[in-house]
PDB file of all heavy atoms in Angstrom:
ATOM      1  N   MET A   1     161.348 142.646 152.581  1.00  0.00           N
ATOM      2  CA  MET A   1     160.506 141.889 151.609  1.00  0.00           C
ATOM      3  C   MET A   1     161.363 141.429 150.480  1.00  0.00           C
ATOM      4  O   MET A   1     162.070 142.193 149.872  1.00  0.00           O
ATOM      5  CB  MET A   1     159.331 142.738 151.121  1.00  0.00           C
ATOM      6  CG  MET A   1     158.320 141.933 150.314  1.00  0.00           C
ATOM      7  SD  MET A   1     157.003 142.988 149.595  1.00  0.00           S
ATOM      8  CE  MET A   1     156.053 143.361 151.003  1.00  0.00           C
ATOM      9  N   SER A   2     161.347 140.163 150.151  1.00  0.00           N
ATOM     10  CA  SER A   2     162.198 139.640 149.136  1.00  0.00           C
ATOM     11  C   SER A   2     161.626 139.967 147.767  1.00  0.00           C
ATOM     12  O   SER A   2     160.395 140.299 147.565  1.00  0.00           O
ATOM     13  CB  SER A   2     162.307 138.126 149.289  1.00  0.00           C
ATOM     14  OG  SER A   2     161.144 137.467 148.874  1.00  0.00           O
ATOM     15  N   MET A   3     162.417 139.753 146.747  1.00  0.00           N
ATOM     16  CA  MET A   3     162.029 140.045 145.339  1.00  0.00           C
ATOM     17  C   MET A   3     160.860 139.073 144.960  1.00  0.00           C
ATOM     18  O   MET A   3     159.886 139.579 144.346  1.00  0.00           O
ATOM     19  CB  MET A   3     163.234 139.746 144.413  1.00  0.00           C
ATOM     20  CG  MET A   3     162.912 140.025 143.030  1.00  0.00           C
ATOM     21  SD  MET A   3     162.757 141.791 142.796  1.00  0.00           S
ATOM     22  CE  MET A   3     163.239 141.923 141.126  1.00  0.00           C
ATOM     23  N   ILE A   4     160.928 137.837 145.417  1.00  0.00           N
ATOM     24  CA  ILE A   4     159.849 136.885 145.114  1.00  0.00           C
ATOM     25  C   ILE A   4     158.500 137.353 145.719  1.00  0.00           C
ATOM     26  O   ILE A   4     157.500 137.252 145.082  1.00  0.00           O
ATOM     27  CB  ILE A   4     160.185 135.448 145.558  1.00  0.00           C
ATOM     28  CG1 ILE A   4     161.362 134.997 144.672  1.00  0.00           C
ATOM     29  CG2 ILE A   4     158.996 134.503 145.459  1.00  0.00           C
ATOM     30  CD1 ILE A   4     161.994 133.682 145.122  1.00  0.00           C
ATOM     31  N   ASP A   5     158.569 137.873 146.933  1.00  0.00           N
ATOM     32  CA  ASP A   5     157.390 138.348 147.638  1.00  0.00           C
ATOM     33  C   ASP A   5     156.787 139.497 146.931  1.00  0.00           C
ATOM     34  O   ASP A   5     155.555 139.609 146.778  1.00  0.00           O
ATOM     35  CB  ASP A   5     157.672 138.727 149.064  1.00  0.00           C
ATOM     36  CG  ASP A   5     157.902 137.502 149.955  1.00  0.00           C
ATOM     37  OD1 ASP A   5     157.458 136.434 149.734  1.00  0.00           O
ATOM     38  OD2 ASP A   5     158.609 137.713 150.971  1.00  0.00           O
ATOM     39  N   ARG A   6     157.599 140.409 146.440  1.00  0.00           N
ATOM     40  CA  ARG A   6     157.110 141.571 145.692  1.00  0.00           C
ATOM     41  C   ARG A   6     156.442 141.124 144.388  1.00  0.00           C
ATOM     42  O   ARG A   6     155.365 141.644 144.081  1.00  0.00           O
ATOM     43  CB  ARG A   6     158.286 142.540 145.411  1.00  0.00           C
ATOM     44  CG  ARG A   6     158.606 143.441 146.587  1.00  0.00           C
ATOM     45  CD  ARG A   6     159.339 144.689 146.166  1.00  0.00           C
ATOM     46  NE  ARG A   6     160.694 144.328 145.624  1.00  0.00           N
ATOM     47  CZ  ARG A   6     161.748 144.266 146.375  1.00  0.00           C
ATOM     48  NH1 ARG A   6     161.705 144.550 147.678  1.00  0.00           N
ATOM     49  NH2 ARG A   6     162.925 144.004 145.883  1.00  0.00           N
ATOM     50  N   ILE A   7     157.009 140.190 143.686  1.00  0.00           N
ATOM     51  CA  ILE A   7     156.423 139.741 142.410  1.00  0.00           C
ATOM     52  C   ILE A   7     155.121 139.049 142.690  1.00  0.00           C
ATOM     53  O   ILE A   7     154.099 139.271 142.001  1.00  0.00           O
ATOM     54  CB  ILE A   7     157.458 138.783 141.713  1.00  0.00           C
ATOM     55  CG1 ILE A   7     158.601 139.549 141.259  1.00  0.00           C
ATOM     56  CG2 ILE A   7     156.709 138.091 140.541  1.00  0.00           C
ATOM     57  CD1 ILE A   7     159.776 138.690 140.734  1.00  0.00           C
ATOM     58  N   ARG A   8     155.139 138.159 143.737  1.00  0.00           N
ATOM     59  CA  ARG A   8     153.891 137.461 144.051  1.00  0.00           C
ATOM     60  C   ARG A   8     152.767 138.454 144.466  1.00  0.00           C
ATOM     61  O   ARG A   8     151.621 138.264 144.079  1.00  0.00           O
ATOM     62  CB  ARG A   8     154.218 136.503 145.266  1.00  0.00           C
ATOM     63  CG  ARG A   8     153.190 135.428 145.461  1.00  0.00           C
ATOM     64  CD  ARG A   8     153.684 134.467 146.507  1.00  0.00           C
ATOM     65  NE  ARG A   8     154.681 133.634 145.978  1.00  0.00           N
ATOM     66  CZ  ARG A   8     155.733 133.097 146.686  1.00  0.00           C
ATOM     67  NH1 ARG A   8     155.843 133.402 147.951  1.00  0.00           N
ATOM     68  NH2 ARG A   8     156.609 132.336 146.132  1.00  0.00           N
ATOM     69  N   ARG A   9     153.133 139.444 145.251  1.00  0.00           N
ATOM     70  CA  ARG A   9     152.165 140.470 145.679  1.00  0.00           C
ATOM     71  C   ARG A   9     151.638 141.286 144.498  1.00  0.00           C
ATOM     72  O   ARG A   9     150.423 141.463 144.423  1.00  0.00           O
ATOM     73  CB  ARG A   9     152.885 141.449 146.717  1.00  0.00           C
ATOM     74  CG  ARG A   9     152.010 142.448 147.223  1.00  0.00           C
ATOM     75  CD  ARG A   9     152.796 143.232 148.305  1.00  0.00           C
ATOM     76  NE  ARG A   9     152.184 144.496 148.664  1.00  0.00           N
ATOM     77  CZ  ARG A   9     151.100 144.641 149.413  1.00  0.00           C
ATOM     78  NH1 ARG A   9     150.567 143.509 149.965  1.00  0.00           N
ATOM     79  NH2 ARG A   9     150.609 145.756 149.669  1.00  0.00           N
ATOM     80  N   ARG A  10     152.499 141.683 143.606  1.00  0.00           N
ATOM     81  CA  ARG A  10     152.081 142.425 142.394  1.00  0.00           C
ATOM     82  C   ARG A  10     151.098 141.526 141.521  1.00  0.00           C
ATOM     83  O   ARG A  10     150.127 142.036 141.027  1.00  0.00           O
ATOM     84  CB  ARG A  10     153.262 142.789 141.610  1.00  0.00           C
ATOM     85  CG  ARG A  10     152.944 143.928 140.616  1.00  0.00           C
ATOM     86  CD  ARG A  10     154.179 144.452 139.900  1.00  0.00           C
ATOM     87  NE  ARG A  10     155.414 144.067 140.544  1.00  0.00           N
ATOM     88  CZ  ARG A  10     156.571 144.004 139.962  1.00  0.00           C
ATOM     89  NH1 ARG A  10     156.681 144.450 138.790  1.00  0.00           N
ATOM     90  NH2 ARG A  10     157.663 143.635 140.603  1.00  0.00           N
ATOM     91  N   ARG A  11     151.438 140.289 141.385  1.00  0.00           N
ATOM     92  CA  ARG A  11     150.627 139.365 140.656  1.00  0.00           C
ATOM     93  C   ARG A  11     149.246 139.194 141.291  1.00  0.00           C
ATOM     94  O   ARG A  11     148.242 139.194 140.591  1.00  0.00           O
ATOM     95  CB  ARG A  11     151.339 138.016 140.519  1.00  0.00           C
ATOM     96  CG  ARG A  11     150.716 137.107 139.536  1.00  0.00           C
ATOM     97  CD  ARG A  11     151.419 135.782 139.387  1.00  0.00           C
ATOM     98  NE  ARG A  11     152.817 136.033 138.895  1.00  0.00           N
ATOM     99  CZ  ARG A  11     153.825 135.195 139.079  1.00  0.00           C
ATOM    100  NH1 ARG A  11     153.693 134.089 139.746  1.00  0.00           N
ATOM    101  NH2 ARG A  11     155.040 135.467 138.578  1.00  0.00           N
ATOM    102  N   MET A  12     149.199 139.096 142.586  1.00  0.00           N
ATOM    103  CA  MET A  12     147.877 138.983 143.285  1.00  0.00           C
ATOM    104  C   MET A  12     147.093 140.221 143.133  1.00  0.00           C
ATOM    105  O   MET A  12     145.922 140.157 142.881  1.00  0.00           O
ATOM    106  CB  MET A  12     148.191 138.682 144.778  1.00  0.00           C
ATOM    107  CG  MET A  12     146.998 138.188 145.525  1.00  0.00           C
ATOM    108  SD  MET A  12     147.422 137.727 147.204  1.00  0.00           S
ATOM    109  CE  MET A  12     147.506 139.338 147.982  1.00  0.00           C
ATOM    110  N   ILE A  13     147.682 141.361 143.243  1.00  0.00           N
ATOM    111  CA  ILE A  13     146.972 142.658 143.073  1.00  0.00           C
ATOM    112  C   ILE A  13     146.418 142.803 141.685  1.00  0.00           C
ATOM    113  O   ILE A  13     145.233 143.150 141.495  1.00  0.00           O
ATOM    114  CB  ILE A  13     147.921 143.859 143.404  1.00  0.00           C
ATOM    115  CG1 ILE A  13     148.181 143.840 144.906  1.00  0.00           C
ATOM    116  CG2 ILE A  13     147.287 145.213 142.967  1.00  0.00           C
ATOM    117  CD1 ILE A  13     149.232 144.872 145.342  1.00  0.00           C
ATOM    118  N   SER A  14     147.214 142.432 140.646  1.00  0.00           N
ATOM    119  CA  SER A  14     146.665 142.515 139.318  1.00  0.00           C
ATOM    120  C   SER A  14     145.584 141.516 139.070  1.00  0.00           C
ATOM    121  O   SER A  14     144.630 141.808 138.319  1.00  0.00           O
ATOM    122  CB  SER A  14     147.817 142.435 138.238  1.00  0.00           C
ATOM    123  OG  SER A  14     148.443 141.256 138.332  1.00  0.00           O
ATOM    124  N   ARG A  15     145.664 140.380 139.679  1.00  0.00           N
ATOM    125  CA  ARG A  15     144.606 139.383 139.555  1.00  0.00           C
ATOM    126  C   ARG A  15     143.285 139.914 140.206  1.00  0.00           C
ATOM    127  O   ARG A  15     142.211 139.756 139.633  1.00  0.00           O
ATOM    128  CB  ARG A  15     144.996 138.075 140.221  1.00  0.00           C
ATOM    129  CG  ARG A  15     144.067 136.906 139.985  1.00  0.00           C
ATOM    130  CD  ARG A  15     144.558 135.660 140.649  1.00  0.00           C
ATOM    131  NE  ARG A  15     145.917 135.291 140.248  1.00  0.00           N
ATOM    132  CZ  ARG A  15     146.858 134.730 141.051  1.00  0.00           C
ATOM    133  NH1 ARG A  15     146.568 134.488 142.274  1.00  0.00           N
ATOM    134  NH2 ARG A  15     148.009 134.424 140.532  1.00  0.00           N
ATOM    135  N   GLN A  16     143.410 140.531 141.366  1.00  0.00           N
ATOM    136  CA  GLN A  16     142.221 141.151 142.033  1.00  0.00           C
ATOM    137  C   GLN A  16     141.689 142.218 141.153  1.00  0.00           C
ATOM    138  O   GLN A  16     140.455 142.346 141.048  1.00  0.00           O
ATOM    139  CB  GLN A  16     142.676 141.705 143.366  1.00  0.00           C
ATOM    140  CG  GLN A  16     142.858 140.679 144.455  1.00  0.00           C
ATOM    141  CD  GLN A  16     143.359 141.318 145.750  1.00  0.00           C
ATOM    142  OE1 GLN A  16     143.881 142.360 145.781  1.00  0.00           O
ATOM    143  NE2 GLN A  16     143.161 140.588 146.811  1.00  0.00           N
ATOM    144  N   ASN A  17     142.495 143.080 140.593  1.00  0.00           N
ATOM    145  CA  ASN A  17     142.091 144.153 139.693  1.00  0.00           C
ATOM    146  C   ASN A  17     141.274 143.659 138.553  1.00  0.00           C
ATOM    147  O   ASN A  17     140.278 144.221 138.130  1.00  0.00           O
ATOM    148  CB  ASN A  17     143.221 145.062 139.272  1.00  0.00           C
ATOM    149  CG  ASN A  17     143.728 145.870 140.433  1.00  0.00           C
ATOM    150  OD1 ASN A  17     143.037 146.132 141.402  1.00  0.00           O
ATOM    151  ND2 ASN A  17     144.934 146.387 140.263  1.00  0.00           N
ATOM    152  N   ARG A  18     141.806 142.533 137.889  1.00  0.00           N
ATOM    153  CA  ARG A  18     141.095 141.955 136.764  1.00  0.00           C
ATOM    154  C   ARG A  18     139.718 141.406 137.183  1.00  0.00           C
ATOM    155  O   ARG A  18     138.725 141.603 136.508  1.00  0.00           O
ATOM    156  CB  ARG A  18     141.922 140.822 136.126  1.00  0.00           C
ATOM    157  CG  ARG A  18     143.005 141.375 135.245  1.00  0.00           C
ATOM    158  CD  ARG A  18     143.556 140.339 134.313  1.00  0.00           C
ATOM    159  NE  ARG A  18     144.036 139.158 135.043  1.00  0.00           N
ATOM    160  CZ  ARG A  18     145.231 138.984 135.567  1.00  0.00           C
ATOM    161  NH1 ARG A  18     146.119 139.973 135.385  1.00  0.00           N
ATOM    162  NH2 ARG A  18     145.571 137.880 136.211  1.00  0.00           N
ATOM    163  N   ALA A  19     139.656 140.814 138.370  1.00  0.00           N
ATOM    164  CA  ALA A  19     138.382 140.291 138.882  1.00  0.00           C
ATOM    165  C   ALA A  19     137.419 141.417 139.174  1.00  0.00           C
ATOM    166  O   ALA A  19     136.242 141.344 138.882  1.00  0.00           O
ATOM    167  CB  ALA A  19     138.669 139.474 140.206  1.00  0.00           C
ATOM    168  N   ILE A  20     137.909 142.547 139.709  1.00  0.00           N
ATOM    169  CA  ILE A  20     137.064 143.663 139.993  1.00  0.00           C
ATOM    170  C   ILE A  20     136.542 144.299 138.688  1.00  0.00           C
ATOM    171  O   ILE A  20     135.378 144.589 138.512  1.00  0.00           O
ATOM    172  CB  ILE A  20     137.824 144.746 140.780  1.00  0.00           C
ATOM    173  CG1 ILE A  20     138.076 144.197 142.282  1.00  0.00           C
ATOM    174  CG2 ILE A  20     137.044 146.043 140.852  1.00  0.00           C
ATOM    175  CD1 ILE A  20     139.044 144.991 142.987  1.00  0.00           C
ATOM    176  N   ASP A  21     137.431 144.350 137.643  1.00  0.00           N
ATOM    177  CA  ASP A  21     136.983 144.831 136.344  1.00  0.00           C
ATOM    178  C   ASP A  21     135.904 143.967 135.756  1.00  0.00           C
ATOM    179  O   ASP A  21     134.917 144.472 135.195  1.00  0.00           O
ATOM    180  CB  ASP A  21     138.149 144.881 135.397  1.00  0.00           C
ATOM    181  CG  ASP A  21     139.053 146.052 135.682  1.00  0.00           C
ATOM    182  OD1 ASP A  21     138.677 147.020 136.460  1.00  0.00           O
ATOM    183  OD2 ASP A  21     140.292 146.071 135.214  1.00  0.00           O
ATOM    184  N   ARG A  22     136.072 142.651 135.860  1.00  0.00           N
ATOM    185  CA  ARG A  22     135.078 141.724 135.379  1.00  0.00           C
ATOM    186  C   ARG A  22     133.722 141.929 135.988  1.00  0.00           C
ATOM    187  O   ARG A  22     132.721 141.899 135.418  1.00  0.00           O
ATOM    188  CB  ARG A  22     135.516 140.247 135.498  1.00  0.00           C
ATOM    189  CG  ARG A  22     136.393 139.749 134.348  1.00  0.00           C
ATOM    190  CD  ARG A  22     136.478 138.277 134.328  1.00  0.00           C
ATOM    191  NE  ARG A  22     136.891 137.658 135.595  1.00  0.00           N
ATOM    192  CZ  ARG A  22     138.088 137.511 136.019  1.00  0.00           C
ATOM    193  NH1 ARG A  22     139.090 137.875 135.279  1.00  0.00           N
ATOM    194  NH2 ARG A  22     138.306 136.984 137.207  1.00  0.00           N
ATOM    195  N   ALA A  23     133.790 142.099 137.364  1.00  0.00           N
ATOM    196  CA  ALA A  23     132.551 142.274 138.123  1.00  0.00           C
ATOM    197  C   ALA A  23     131.864 143.557 137.709  1.00  0.00           C
ATOM    198  O   ALA A  23     130.668 143.589 137.592  1.00  0.00           O
ATOM    199  CB  ALA A  23     132.906 142.241 139.590  1.00  0.00           C
ATOM    200  N   MET A  24     132.674 144.618 137.484  1.00  0.00           N
ATOM    201  CA  MET A  24     132.097 145.904 137.065  1.00  0.00           C
ATOM    202  C   MET A  24     131.437 145.751 135.725  1.00  0.00           C
ATOM    203  O   MET A  24     130.356 146.272 135.510  1.00  0.00           O
ATOM    204  CB  MET A  24     133.227 146.899 137.018  1.00  0.00           C
ATOM    205  CG  MET A  24     133.824 147.311 138.296  1.00  0.00           C
ATOM    206  SD  MET A  24     132.697 148.387 139.254  1.00  0.00           S
ATOM    207  CE  MET A  24     133.481 149.936 139.002  1.00  0.00           C
ATOM    208  N   GLN A  25     132.104 145.034 134.836  1.00  0.00           N
ATOM    209  CA  GLN A  25     131.504 144.882 133.472  1.00  0.00           C
ATOM    210  C   GLN A  25     130.170 144.072 133.524  1.00  0.00           C
ATOM    211  O   GLN A  25     129.280 144.332 132.724  1.00  0.00           O
ATOM    212  CB  GLN A  25     132.468 144.144 132.542  1.00  0.00           C
ATOM    213  CG  GLN A  25     133.853 144.739 132.515  1.00  0.00           C
ATOM    214  CD  GLN A  25     134.146 145.477 131.239  1.00  0.00           C
ATOM    215  OE1 GLN A  25     133.783 144.960 130.159  1.00  0.00           O
ATOM    216  NE2 GLN A  25     134.777 146.572 131.384  1.00  0.00           N
ATOM    217  N   SER A  26     130.083 143.144 134.414  1.00  0.00           N
ATOM    218  CA  SER A  26     128.926 142.251 134.429  1.00  0.00           C
ATOM    219  C   SER A  26     127.867 142.730 135.344  1.00  0.00           C
ATOM    220  O   SER A  26     126.781 142.121 135.423  1.00  0.00           O
ATOM    221  CB  SER A  26     129.323 140.790 134.755  1.00  0.00           C
ATOM    222  OG  SER A  26     129.909 140.765 136.030  1.00  0.00           O
ATOM    223  N   ALA A  27     128.112 143.807 136.098  1.00  0.00           N
ATOM    224  CA  ALA A  27     127.121 144.339 136.986  1.00  0.00           C
ATOM    225  C   ALA A  27     125.873 144.833 136.185  1.00  0.00           C
ATOM    226  O   ALA A  27     126.066 145.657 135.323  1.00  0.00           O
ATOM    227  CB  ALA A  27     127.759 145.430 137.872  1.00  0.00           C
ATOM    228  N   PRO A  28     124.722 144.410 136.605  1.00  0.00           N
ATOM    229  CA  PRO A  28     123.563 144.836 135.799  1.00  0.00           C
ATOM    230  C   PRO A  28     123.098 146.299 136.006  1.00  0.00           C
ATOM    231  O   PRO A  28     122.531 146.865 135.147  1.00  0.00           O
ATOM    232  CB  PRO A  28     122.471 143.888 136.305  1.00  0.00           C
ATOM    233  CG  PRO A  28     122.900 143.435 137.674  1.00  0.00           C
ATOM    234  CD  PRO A  28     124.343 143.395 137.607  1.00  0.00           C
ATOM    235  N   THR A  29     123.411 146.849 137.156  1.00  0.00           N
ATOM    236  CA  THR A  29     122.925 148.146 137.488  1.00  0.00           C
ATOM    237  C   THR A  29     124.058 149.136 137.902  1.00  0.00           C
ATOM    238  O   THR A  29     125.133 148.626 138.436  1.00  0.00           O
ATOM    239  CB  THR A  29     121.892 148.185 138.617  1.00  0.00           C
ATOM    240  OG1 THR A  29     122.478 147.662 139.759  1.00  0.00           O
ATOM    241  CG2 THR A  29     120.680 147.315 138.232  1.00  0.00           C
ATOM    242  N   GLN A  30     123.881 150.374 137.849  1.00  0.00           N
ATOM    243  CA  GLN A  30     124.869 151.332 138.266  1.00  0.00           C
ATOM    244  C   GLN A  30     125.108 151.282 139.767  1.00  0.00           C
ATOM    245  O   GLN A  30     126.245 151.349 140.214  1.00  0.00           O
ATOM    246  CB  GLN A  30     124.387 152.789 137.915  1.00  0.00           C
ATOM    247  CG  GLN A  30     125.430 153.858 138.311  1.00  0.00           C
ATOM    248  CD  GLN A  30     126.753 153.673 137.601  1.00  0.00           C
ATOM    249  OE1 GLN A  30     126.817 153.377 136.423  1.00  0.00           O
ATOM    250  NE2 GLN A  30     127.844 153.803 138.353  1.00  0.00           N
ATOM    251  N   SER A  31     124.002 151.043 140.503  1.00  0.00           N
ATOM    252  CA  SER A  31     124.219 150.945 141.967  1.00  0.00           C
ATOM    253  C   SER A  31     125.105 149.767 142.363  1.00  0.00           C
ATOM    254  O   SER A  31     125.866 149.786 143.339  1.00  0.00           O
ATOM    255  CB  SER A  31     122.874 150.846 142.675  1.00  0.00           C
ATOM    256  OG  SER A  31     122.139 149.742 142.310  1.00  0.00           O
ATOM    257  N   MET A  32     124.943 148.676 141.580  1.00  0.00           N
ATOM    258  CA  MET A  32     125.757 147.511 141.815  1.00  0.00           C
ATOM    259  C   MET A  32     127.259 147.862 141.505  1.00  0.00           C
ATOM    260  O   MET A  32     128.137 147.384 142.264  1.00  0.00           O
ATOM    261  CB  MET A  32     125.293 146.337 140.913  1.00  0.00           C
ATOM    262  CG  MET A  32     125.863 145.019 141.331  1.00  0.00           C
ATOM    263  SD  MET A  32     124.642 144.327 142.348  1.00  0.00           S
ATOM    264  CE  MET A  32     124.665 142.628 141.735  1.00  0.00           C
ATOM    265  N   ARG A  33     127.472 148.540 140.463  1.00  0.00           N
ATOM    266  CA  ARG A  33     128.852 148.948 140.130  1.00  0.00           C
ATOM    267  C   ARG A  33     129.422 149.900 141.238  1.00  0.00           C
ATOM    268  O   ARG A  33     130.582 149.768 141.584  1.00  0.00           O
ATOM    269  CB  ARG A  33     128.843 149.699 138.821  1.00  0.00           C
ATOM    270  CG  ARG A  33     128.774 148.694 137.588  1.00  0.00           C
ATOM    271  CD  ARG A  33     129.081 149.396 136.253  1.00  0.00           C
ATOM    272  NE  ARG A  33     127.938 150.145 135.805  1.00  0.00           N
ATOM    273  CZ  ARG A  33     126.919 149.625 135.135  1.00  0.00           C
ATOM    274  NH1 ARG A  33     126.919 148.372 134.808  1.00  0.00           N
ATOM    275  NH2 ARG A  33     125.896 150.420 134.781  1.00  0.00           N
ATOM    276  N   ASP A  34     128.595 150.809 141.701  1.00  0.00           N
ATOM    277  CA  ASP A  34     129.048 151.718 142.797  1.00  0.00           C
ATOM    278  C   ASP A  34     129.407 150.872 144.040  1.00  0.00           C
ATOM    279  O   ASP A  34     130.449 151.171 144.693  1.00  0.00           O
ATOM    280  CB  ASP A  34     127.894 152.668 143.171  1.00  0.00           C
ATOM    281  CG  ASP A  34     127.596 153.659 142.051  1.00  0.00           C
ATOM    282  OD1 ASP A  34     128.446 153.789 141.140  1.00  0.00           O
ATOM    283  OD2 ASP A  34     126.554 154.272 142.105  1.00  0.00           O
ATOM    284  N   GLU A  35     128.656 149.826 144.273  1.00  0.00           N
ATOM    285  CA  GLU A  35     128.955 149.022 145.530  1.00  0.00           C
ATOM    286  C   GLU A  35     130.245 148.233 145.291  1.00  0.00           C
ATOM    287  O   GLU A  35     131.060 148.169 146.168  1.00  0.00           O
ATOM    288  CB  GLU A  35     127.791 148.009 145.726  1.00  0.00           C
ATOM    289  CG  GLU A  35     127.646 147.562 147.093  1.00  0.00           C
ATOM    290  CD  GLU A  35     126.350 146.788 147.408  1.00  0.00           C
ATOM    291  OE1 GLU A  35     125.275 147.373 146.909  1.00  0.00           O
ATOM    292  OE2 GLU A  35     126.401 145.794 148.040  1.00  0.00           O
ATOM    293  N   ILE A  36     130.454 147.728 144.055  1.00  0.00           N
ATOM    294  CA  ILE A  36     131.702 146.997 143.803  1.00  0.00           C
ATOM    295  C   ILE A  36     132.897 147.983 143.945  1.00  0.00           C
ATOM    296  O   ILE A  36     133.873 147.618 144.577  1.00  0.00           O
ATOM    297  CB  ILE A  36     131.670 146.359 142.400  1.00  0.00           C
ATOM    298  CG1 ILE A  36     130.637 145.252 142.368  1.00  0.00           C
ATOM    299  CG2 ILE A  36     132.992 145.859 141.990  1.00  0.00           C
ATOM    300  CD1 ILE A  36     130.292 144.817 140.926  1.00  0.00           C
ATOM    301  N   ALA A  37     132.798 149.169 143.426  1.00  0.00           N
ATOM    302  CA  ALA A  37     133.826 150.128 143.526  1.00  0.00           C
ATOM    303  C   ALA A  37     134.116 150.421 145.018  1.00  0.00           C
ATOM    304  O   ALA A  37     135.253 150.575 145.398  1.00  0.00           O
ATOM    305  CB  ALA A  37     133.431 151.405 142.744  1.00  0.00           C
ATOM    306  N   PHE A  38     133.054 150.626 145.747  1.00  0.00           N
ATOM    307  CA  PHE A  38     133.176 150.954 147.142  1.00  0.00           C
ATOM    308  C   PHE A  38     133.989 149.859 147.931  1.00  0.00           C
ATOM    309  O   PHE A  38     134.925 150.108 148.630  1.00  0.00           O
ATOM    310  CB  PHE A  38     131.782 151.138 147.804  1.00  0.00           C
ATOM    311  CG  PHE A  38     131.821 151.357 149.309  1.00  0.00           C
ATOM    312  CD1 PHE A  38     132.229 152.584 149.852  1.00  0.00           C
ATOM    313  CD2 PHE A  38     131.431 150.302 150.129  1.00  0.00           C
ATOM    314  CE1 PHE A  38     132.253 152.785 151.209  1.00  0.00           C
ATOM    315  CE2 PHE A  38     131.425 150.576 151.526  1.00  0.00           C
ATOM    316  CZ  PHE A  38     131.851 151.804 152.061  1.00  0.00           C
ATOM    317  N   PHE A  39     133.562 148.559 147.684  1.00  0.00           N
ATOM    318  CA  PHE A  39     134.257 147.483 148.447  1.00  0.00           C
ATOM    319  C   PHE A  39     135.664 147.328 147.916  1.00  0.00           C
ATOM    320  O   PHE A  39     136.553 146.944 148.704  1.00  0.00           O
ATOM    321  CB  PHE A  39     133.364 146.205 148.306  1.00  0.00           C
ATOM    322  CG  PHE A  39     132.254 146.126 149.186  1.00  0.00           C
ATOM    323  CD1 PHE A  39     130.995 146.157 148.751  1.00  0.00           C
ATOM    324  CD2 PHE A  39     132.473 146.096 150.597  1.00  0.00           C
ATOM    325  CE1 PHE A  39     129.899 146.180 149.672  1.00  0.00           C
ATOM    326  CE2 PHE A  39     131.429 146.062 151.501  1.00  0.00           C
ATOM    327  CZ  PHE A  39     130.133 146.099 151.027  1.00  0.00           C
ATOM    328  N   SER A  40     135.896 147.539 146.658  1.00  0.00           N
ATOM    329  CA  SER A  40     137.262 147.323 146.120  1.00  0.00           C
ATOM    330  C   SER A  40     138.229 148.336 146.721  1.00  0.00           C
ATOM    331  O   SER A  40     139.440 148.121 146.879  1.00  0.00           O
ATOM    332  CB  SER A  40     137.255 147.367 144.620  1.00  0.00           C
ATOM    333  OG  SER A  40     136.941 148.651 144.141  1.00  0.00           O
ATOM    334  N   GLN A  41     137.679 149.529 147.017  1.00  0.00           N
ATOM    335  CA  GLN A  41     138.532 150.584 147.644  1.00  0.00           C
ATOM    336  C   GLN A  41     138.890 150.322 149.047  1.00  0.00           C
ATOM    337  O   GLN A  41     139.864 150.827 149.571  1.00  0.00           O
ATOM    338  CB  GLN A  41     137.880 151.984 147.453  1.00  0.00           C
ATOM    339  CG  GLN A  41     137.887 152.489 146.072  1.00  0.00           C
ATOM    340  CD  GLN A  41     136.962 153.704 145.889  1.00  0.00           C
ATOM    341  OE1 GLN A  41     136.397 154.179 146.877  1.00  0.00           O
ATOM    342  NE2 GLN A  41     136.784 154.190 144.678  1.00  0.00           N
ATOM    343  N   ARG A  42     137.998 149.567 149.698  1.00  0.00           N
ATOM    344  CA  ARG A  42     138.195 149.325 151.117  1.00  0.00           C
ATOM    345  C   ARG A  42     139.133 148.136 151.394  1.00  0.00           C
ATOM    346  O   ARG A  42     139.428 147.820 152.587  1.00  0.00           O
ATOM    347  CB  ARG A  42     136.824 149.090 151.826  1.00  0.00           C
ATOM    348  CG  ARG A  42     136.027 150.331 151.830  1.00  0.00           C
ATOM    349  CD  ARG A  42     134.792 150.190 152.684  1.00  0.00           C
ATOM    350  NE  ARG A  42     135.121 149.922 154.071  1.00  0.00           N
ATOM    351  CZ  ARG A  42     134.438 149.197 154.912  1.00  0.00           C
ATOM    352  NH1 ARG A  42     133.275 148.657 154.508  1.00  0.00           N
ATOM    353  NH2 ARG A  42     134.776 148.977 156.178  1.00  0.00           N
ATOM    354  N   GLN A  43     139.531 147.432 150.409  1.00  0.00           N
ATOM    355  CA  GLN A  43     140.439 146.267 150.562  1.00  0.00           C
ATOM    356  C   GLN A  43     141.747 146.740 151.108  1.00  0.00           C
ATOM    357  O   GLN A  43     142.298 147.736 150.679  1.00  0.00           O
ATOM    358  CB  GLN A  43     140.678 145.537 149.192  1.00  0.00           C
ATOM    359  CG  GLN A  43     139.551 144.801 148.796  1.00  0.00           C
ATOM    360  CD  GLN A  43     139.916 144.049 147.444  1.00  0.00           C
ATOM    361  OE1 GLN A  43     140.893 144.379 146.785  1.00  0.00           O
ATOM    362  NE2 GLN A  43     139.089 143.097 147.095  1.00  0.00           N
ATOM    363  N   PRO A  44     142.296 145.963 152.035  1.00  0.00           N
ATOM    364  CA  PRO A  44     143.619 146.306 152.571  1.00  0.00           C
ATOM    365  C   PRO A  44     144.697 146.106 151.494  1.00  0.00           C
ATOM    366  O   PRO A  44     144.546 145.154 150.720  1.00  0.00           O
ATOM    367  CB  PRO A  44     143.803 145.368 153.768  1.00  0.00           C
ATOM    368  CG  PRO A  44     142.882 144.226 153.466  1.00  0.00           C
ATOM    369  CD  PRO A  44     141.748 144.778 152.705  1.00  0.00           C
ATOM    370  N   SER A  45     145.632 146.976 151.382  1.00  0.00           N
ATOM    371  CA  SER A  45     146.630 146.856 150.306  1.00  0.00           C
ATOM    372  C   SER A  45     147.818 146.097 150.792  1.00  0.00           C
ATOM    373  O   SER A  45     148.132 145.956 151.860  1.00  0.00           O
ATOM    374  CB  SER A  45     147.006 148.193 149.762  1.00  0.00           C
ATOM    375  OG  SER A  45     146.794 149.226 150.642  1.00  0.00           O
TER     376      SER A  45
END
């Protein structure tokens, strides 16, 4: 894996993490947050 690929991958992962954080913050209920957490853990890395 080249250096550029690693940087691109890390940037994509941090973008996904920020999106997950935003979804968690805006989730109206605890069960919705639990579901977001569940799906975010099942993502292929």
